[in-house]
DRENPA-3360 file (N, C-alpha, C; in nm, 2 decimals, always signed):
BEGIN
1 = MTARRRWI = +3.01/+1.11/-4.26/+3.06/+1.20/-4.15/+3.06/+1.12/-4.02 ~ +3.17/+1.11/-3.95/+3.18/+1.04/-3.83/+3.10/+1.11/-3.72 ~ +3.06/+1.03/-3.62/+2.98/+1.09/-3.50/+3.07/+1.19/-3.43 ~ +3.20/+1.17/-3.42/+3.28/+1.27/-3.35/+3.29/+1.40/-3.43 ~ +3.31/+1.39/-3.56/+3.32/+1.51/-3.64/+3.18/+1.58/-3.64 ~ +3.08/+1.50/-3.65/+2.94/+1.57/-3.64/+2.92/+1.64/-3.51 ~ +2.97/+1.58/-3.40/+2.95/+1.64/-3.27/+3.03/+1.77/-3.27 ~ +3.15/+1.77/-3.32/+3.23/+1.89/-3.32/+3.17/+2.00/-3.40;
9 = LVTVAAVA = +3.11/+1.96/-3.52/+3.05/+2.06/-3.61/+2.92/+2.12/-3.54 ~ +2.85/+2.03/-3.47/+2.73/+2.08/-3.40/+2.77/+2.17/-3.29 ~ +2.87/+2.13/-3.22/+2.92/+2.21/-3.11/+2.96/+2.35/-3.15 ~ +3.03/+2.36/-3.26/+3.08/+2.48/-3.31/+2.96/+2.58/-3.35 ~ +2.87/+2.52/-3.42/+2.75/+2.61/-3.46/+2.68/+2.66/-3.34 ~ +2.66/+2.58/-3.24/+2.59/+2.62/-3.12/+2.66/+2.73/-3.05 ~ +2.79/+2.73/-3.05/+2.87/+2.83/-2.98/+2.86/+2.97/-3.04 ~ +2.84/+2.97/-3.17/+2.82/+3.10/-3.24/+2.70/+3.17/-3.19;
17 = VAGVLRVT = +2.59/+3.10/-3.18/+2.46/+3.16/-3.13/+2.48/+3.20/-2.98 ~ +2.56/+3.12/-2.91/+2.58/+3.15/-2.77/+2.65/+3.28/-2.75 ~ +2.74/+3.31/-2.84/+2.82/+3.44/-2.83/+2.72/+3.56/-2.82 ~ +2.62/+3.56/-2.91/+2.52/+3.66/-2.91/+2.44/+3.66/-2.79 ~ +2.40/+3.55/-2.74/+2.32/+3.54/-2.62/+2.40/+3.58/-2.50 ~ +2.52/+3.55/-2.50/+2.61/+3.58/-2.38/+2.60/+3.73/-2.35 ~ +2.60/+3.81/-2.45/+2.59/+3.96/-2.43/+2.46/+3.99/-2.36 ~ +2.35/+3.93/-2.40/+2.22/+3.97/-2.33/+2.20/+3.89/-2.20;
25 = VFASDREP = +2.23/+3.77/-2.20/+2.20/+3.69/-2.08/+2.29/+3.72/-1.96 ~ +2.42/+3.75/-1.99/+2.52/+3.78/-1.89/+2.57/+3.92/-1.90 ~ +2.48/+4.01/-1.92/+2.52/+4.15/-1.93/+2.57/+4.21/-1.81 ~ +2.54/+4.15/-1.69/+2.60/+4.19/-1.57/+2.75/+4.15/-1.56 ~ +2.81/+4.19/-1.46/+2.95/+4.16/-1.44/+2.97/+4.02/-1.38 ~ +2.86/+3.95/-1.35/+2.87/+3.82/-1.29/+2.93/+3.72/-1.39 ~ +3.03/+3.64/-1.34/+3.09/+3.54/-1.42/+3.00/+3.41/-1.41 ~ +2.97/+3.35/-1.53/+2.89/+3.23/-1.53/+2.96/+3.12/-1.44;
33 = SVEEFCDE = +2.88/+3.04/-1.37/+2.94/+2.94/-1.28/+2.97/+2.81/-1.36 ~ +3.06/+2.74/-1.31/+3.10/+2.61/-1.37/+2.97/+2.52/-1.37 ~ +2.89/+2.53/-1.26/+2.77/+2.44/-1.26/+2.67/+2.48/-1.37 ~ +2.65/+2.61/-1.39/+2.56/+2.65/-1.50/+2.61/+2.60/-1.63 ~ +2.74/+2.61/-1.66/+2.80/+2.57/-1.78/+2.78/+2.41/-1.80 ~ +2.81/+2.34/-1.69/+2.80/+2.19/-1.70/+2.65/+2.15/-1.72 ~ +2.56/+2.22/-1.66/+2.42/+2.19/-1.69/+2.38/+2.22/-1.83 ~ +2.42/+2.33/-1.89/+2.39/+2.36/-2.03/+2.46/+2.26/-2.12;
41 = FAHLLLID = +2.59/+2.23/-2.09/+2.66/+2.13/-2.17/+2.60/+1.99/-2.17 ~ +2.55/+1.95/-2.05/+2.48/+1.82/-2.04/+2.35/+1.82/-2.13 ~ +2.28/+1.94/-2.13/+2.16/+1.95/-2.21/+2.20/+1.95/-2.36 ~ +2.32/+2.01/-2.39/+2.37/+2.00/-2.53/+2.39/+1.86/-2.57 ~ +2.45/+1.78/-2.49/+2.48/+1.64/-2.52/+2.35/+1.56/-2.55 ~ +2.25/+1.59/-2.47/+2.12/+1.53/-2.48/+2.06/+1.57/-2.62 ~ +2.06/+1.69/-2.65/+2.01/+1.74/-2.78/+2.08/+1.68/-2.89 ~ +2.21/+1.67/-2.88/+2.29/+1.61/-2.99/+2.26/+1.46/-3.00;
49 = ELSLAVNP = +2.24/+1.39/-2.89/+2.21/+1.25/-2.90/+2.07/+1.23/-2.97 ~ +1.98/+1.32/-2.94/+1.85/+1.31/-3.01/+1.86/+1.33/-3.16 ~ +1.96/+1.42/-3.19/+1.98/+1.45/-3.33/+2.03/+1.34/-3.41 ~ +2.10/+1.25/-3.34/+2.16/+1.13/-3.41/+2.05/+1.04/-3.47 ~ +1.93/+1.05/-3.41/+1.82/+0.96/-3.45/+1.75/+1.02/-3.58 ~ +1.78/+1.14/-3.61/+1.71/+1.21/-3.73/+1.76/+1.15/-3.86 ~ +1.67/+1.12/-3.94/+1.70/+1.07/-4.08/+1.75/+1.19/-4.16 ~ +1.87/+1.19/-4.21/+1.92/+1.30/-4.29/+1.84/+1.33/-4.42;
57 = NDDTATRE = +1.76/+1.23/-4.46/+1.68/+1.25/-4.58/+1.55/+1.32/-4.55 ~ +1.52/+1.33/-4.42/+1.40/+1.41/-4.37/+1.44/+1.55/-4.35 ~ +1.42/+1.63/-4.46/+1.47/+1.77/-4.46/+1.42/+1.85/-4.34 ~ +1.29/+1.84/-4.31/+1.23/+1.92/-4.20/+1.29/+1.88/-4.07 ~ +1.30/+1.75/-4.04/+1.36/+1.71/-3.92/+1.50/+1.74/-3.90 ~ +1.58/+1.74/-4.01/+1.72/+1.77/-4.01/+1.74/+1.92/-3.98 ~ +1.66/+2.00/-4.04/+1.67/+2.15/-4.02/+1.63/+2.18/-3.87 ~ +1.52/+2.12/-3.82/+1.48/+2.14/-3.68/+1.59/+2.09/-3.59;
65 = AMERTARQ = +1.65/+1.98/-3.61/+1.75/+1.93/-3.53/+1.88/+2.02/-3.52 ~ +1.91/+2.07/-3.64/+2.03/+2.16/-3.65/+2.00/+2.29/-3.58 ~ +1.88/+2.34/-3.59/+1.84/+2.46/-3.53/+1.84/+2.45/-3.37 ~ +1.79/+2.33/-3.33/+1.79/+2.31/-3.18/+1.93/+2.30/-3.13 ~ +2.01/+2.23/-3.20/+2.15/+2.21/-3.16/+2.22/+2.34/-3.16 ~ +2.20/+2.42/-3.26/+2.27/+2.55/-3.26/+2.22/+2.64/-3.14 ~ +2.09/+2.64/-3.11/+2.04/+2.72/-3.00/+2.10/+2.67/-2.87 ~ +2.11/+2.54/-2.85/+2.17/+2.48/-2.73/+2.32/+2.51/-2.72;
73 = FADAAAAA = +2.39/+2.51/-2.83/+2.53/+2.55/-2.83/+2.54/+2.69/-2.78 ~ +2.45/+2.77/-2.83/+2.46/+2.91/-2.80/+2.43/+2.93/-2.65 ~ +2.34/+2.85/-2.59/+2.31/+2.86/-2.45/+2.43/+2.81/-2.37 ~ +2.49/+2.71/-2.41/+2.61/+2.65/-2.34/+2.73/+2.75/-2.35 ~ +2.74/+2.82/-2.47/+2.85/+2.92/-2.48/+2.82/+3.04/-2.39 ~ +2.70/+3.08/-2.38/+2.66/+3.19/-2.30/+2.69/+3.16/-2.15 ~ +2.68/+3.03/-2.11/+2.70/+3.00/-1.97/+2.84/+2.96/-1.95 ~ +2.93/+2.97/-2.05/+3.07/+2.92/-2.03/+3.15/+3.02/-1.95;
81 = PAEIQPDM = +3.22/+2.97/-1.85/+3.31/+3.06/-1.78/+3.42/+3.11/-1.87 ~ +3.49/+3.22/-1.83/+3.58/+3.29/-1.91/+3.69/+3.20/-1.97 ~ +3.73/+3.10/-1.89/+3.84/+3.01/-1.93/+3.81/+2.93/-2.06 ~ +3.68/+2.90/-2.08/+3.64/+2.82/-2.19/+3.55/+2.89/-2.29 ~ +3.51/+3.01/-2.26/+3.42/+3.09/-2.35/+3.47/+3.11/-2.49 ~ +3.60/+3.14/-2.51/+3.64/+3.16/-2.65/+3.63/+3.03/-2.73 ~ +3.66/+2.92/-2.67/+3.65/+2.79/-2.75/+3.50/+2.76/-2.77 ~ +3.42/+2.78/-2.67/+3.28/+2.75/-2.69/+3.22/+2.85/-2.80;
89 = GVLADLTA = +3.27/+2.97/-2.80/+3.23/+3.06/-2.90/+3.26/+3.01/-3.04 ~ +3.38/+2.96/-3.06/+3.42/+2.90/-3.19/+3.33/+2.79/-3.23 ~ +3.30/+2.70/-3.13/+3.21/+2.59/-3.16/+3.07/+2.63/-3.19 ~ +3.02/+2.73/-3.12/+2.89/+2.78/-3.14/+2.88/+2.85/-3.28 ~ +2.98/+2.92/-3.31/+2.98/+2.99/-3.44/+2.98/+2.88/-3.55 ~ +3.05/+2.78/-3.54/+3.06/+2.68/-3.64/+2.92/+2.61/-3.65 ~ +2.86/+2.58/-3.54/+2.73/+2.51/-3.54/+2.63/+2.59/-3.60 ~ +2.63/+2.72/-3.57/+2.53/+2.82/-3.63/+2.55/+2.82/-3.79;
97 = ALSDAVAD = +2.68/+2.82/-3.83/+2.71/+2.83/-3.97/+2.66/+2.70/-4.04 ~ +2.68/+2.59/-3.98/+2.63/+2.46/-4.03/+2.48/+2.46/-4.04 ~ +2.42/+2.50/-3.93/+2.27/+2.51/-3.93/+2.22/+2.60/-4.04 ~ +2.28/+2.71/-4.06/+2.24/+2.80/-4.17/+2.26/+2.73/-4.31 ~ +2.37/+2.65/-4.32/+2.39/+2.58/-4.45/+2.28/+2.48/-4.47 ~ +2.24/+2.41/-4.37/+2.13/+2.31/-4.38/+2.00/+2.38/-4.42 ~ +1.97/+2.49/-4.35/+1.85/+2.57/-4.37/+1.84/+2.63/-4.51 ~ +1.96/+2.66/-4.57/+1.96/+2.72/-4.70/+1.96/+2.62/-4.81;
105 = TNARETFD = +1.97/+2.49/-4.78/+1.97/+2.39/-4.89/+1.86/+2.29/-4.87 ~ +1.85/+2.20/-4.97/+1.75/+2.10/-4.97/+1.82/+1.96/-4.97 ~ +1.76/+1.87/-4.88/+1.82/+1.74/-4.87/+1.83/+1.67/-5.00 ~ +1.73/+1.69/-5.09/+1.73/+1.62/-5.22/+1.85/+1.66/-5.31 ~ +1.90/+1.78/-5.28/+2.02/+1.83/-5.35/+2.14/+1.80/-5.27 ~ +2.18/+1.67/-5.27/+2.29/+1.63/-5.18/+2.42/+1.70/-5.21 ~ +2.45/+1.72/-5.34/+2.58/+1.79/-5.37/+2.58/+1.93/-5.32 ~ +2.47/+2.00/-5.34/+2.46/+2.14/-5.30/+2.47/+2.15/-5.15;
113 = RAAALIAA = +2.40/+2.06/-5.08/+2.40/+2.06/-4.93/+2.54/+2.03/-4.88 ~ +2.61/+1.93/-4.94/+2.74/+1.89/-4.90/+2.84/+2.01/-4.92 ~ +2.82/+2.07/-5.04/+2.91/+2.19/-5.07/+2.89/+2.30/-4.97 ~ +2.76/+2.33/-4.94/+2.73/+2.43/-4.84/+2.79/+2.40/-4.70 ~ +2.78/+2.28/-4.66/+2.83/+2.24/-4.53/+2.99/+2.25/-4.53 ~ +3.05/+2.21/-4.64/+3.20/+2.22/-4.65/+3.24/+2.37/-4.64 ~ +3.16/+2.45/-4.72/+3.19/+2.60/-4.72/+3.17/+2.66/-4.58 ~ +3.07/+2.62/-4.51/+3.04/+2.67/-4.38/+3.15/+2.64/-4.28;
121 = QDPYLETQ = +3.20/+2.52/-4.30/+3.30/+2.47/-4.20/+3.44/+2.52/-4.23 ~ +3.46/+2.56/-4.36/+3.60/+2.60/-4.40/+3.66/+2.71/-4.31 ~ +3.59/+2.81/-4.27/+3.66/+2.92/-4.19/+3.71/+2.86/-4.05 ~ +3.66/+2.75/-4.01/+3.68/+2.70/-3.88/+3.78/+2.58/-3.88 ~ +3.83/+2.54/-3.99/+3.91/+2.42/-4.01/+4.04/+2.43/-3.92 ~ +4.10/+2.54/-3.91/+4.22/+2.56/-3.83/+4.20/+2.57/-3.68 ~ +4.08/+2.60/-3.64/+4.05/+2.62/-3.50/+3.96/+2.52/-3.43 ~ +3.88/+2.45/-3.51/+3.77/+2.37/-3.45/+3.82/+2.25/-3.37;
129 = DAAAQRVV = +3.92/+2.18/-3.42/+3.97/+2.07/-3.34/+4.03/+2.10/-3.21 ~ +4.11/+2.21/-3.21/+4.18/+2.25/-3.09/+4.07/+2.30/-2.99 ~ +3.98/+2.38/-3.04/+3.87/+2.43/-2.95/+3.79/+2.32/-2.89 ~ +3.75/+2.22/-2.98/+3.67/+2.11/-2.93/+3.75/+2.03/-2.82 ~ +3.88/+2.01/-2.85/+3.96/+1.94/-2.75/+3.97/+2.01/-2.61 ~ +3.99/+2.14/-2.62/+3.99/+2.22/-2.49/+3.86/+2.21/-2.42 ~ +3.75/+2.22/-2.49/+3.62/+2.21/-2.43/+3.60/+2.07/-2.37 ~ +3.64/+1.96/-2.44/+3.63/+1.83/-2.39/+3.71/+1.82/-2.26;
137 = DYVTRNCI = +3.83/+1.87/-2.27/+3.92/+1.86/-2.15/+3.86/+1.94/-2.03 ~ +3.80/+2.05/-2.06/+3.74/+2.13/-1.95/+3.62/+2.06/-1.89 ~ +3.54/+2.00/-1.98/+3.42/+1.93/-1.93/+3.47/+1.81/-1.85 ~ +3.57/+1.74/-1.90/+3.62/+1.62/-1.82/+3.67/+1.66/-1.68 ~ +3.74/+1.77/-1.68/+3.79/+1.82/-1.55/+3.69/+1.87/-1.45 ~ +3.59/+1.94/-1.51/+3.49/+2.02/-1.42/+3.35/+1.97/-1.42 ~ +3.31/+1.89/-1.51/+3.17/+1.85/-1.52/+3.14/+1.70/-1.50 ~ +3.24/+1.62/-1.50/+3.22/+1.48/-1.49/+3.26/+1.44/-1.35;
145 = AAPG = +3.16/+1.38/-1.28/+3.19/+1.34/-1.14/+3.29/+1.22/-1.14 ~ +3.38/+1.23/-1.05/+3.48/+1.12/-1.03/+3.41/+1.00/-0.97 ~ +3.45/+0.88/-1.02/+3.39/+0.77/-0.96/+3.43/+0.76/-0.81 ~ +3.34/+0.71/-0.73/+3.39/+0.70/-0.60/+3.31/+0.65/-0.50;
% end
């Protein structure tokens, strides 16, 4: 699995959890700020980078990394402004589904884990790439400081 595809999958799972948290964290009528979202997204990238160092054969570390990533995706989705929230929701949902697939399988059973991951991703195949691209575009426009 490529790093880009892995990042997209992780992003999607985290967004699912974020959708649930959005209801509780932002129950008021206040719109999340771009700055809040950018901070949460930056933290998500840090968590994802740390996950790349995890040995996929270390089942406990892999499960923990996926769970952390899914939680952070949820946090980022909860902080997403309305413009990007649906796309972050898709990515958080995907990441949560992937995290669940890892939690429900054993690293030693590589075929079973691979099948579970494919099945978890299947409902998102038509939407994940476009959602990820819109999130990347939004982050590029709003969260990355221009050189200067």
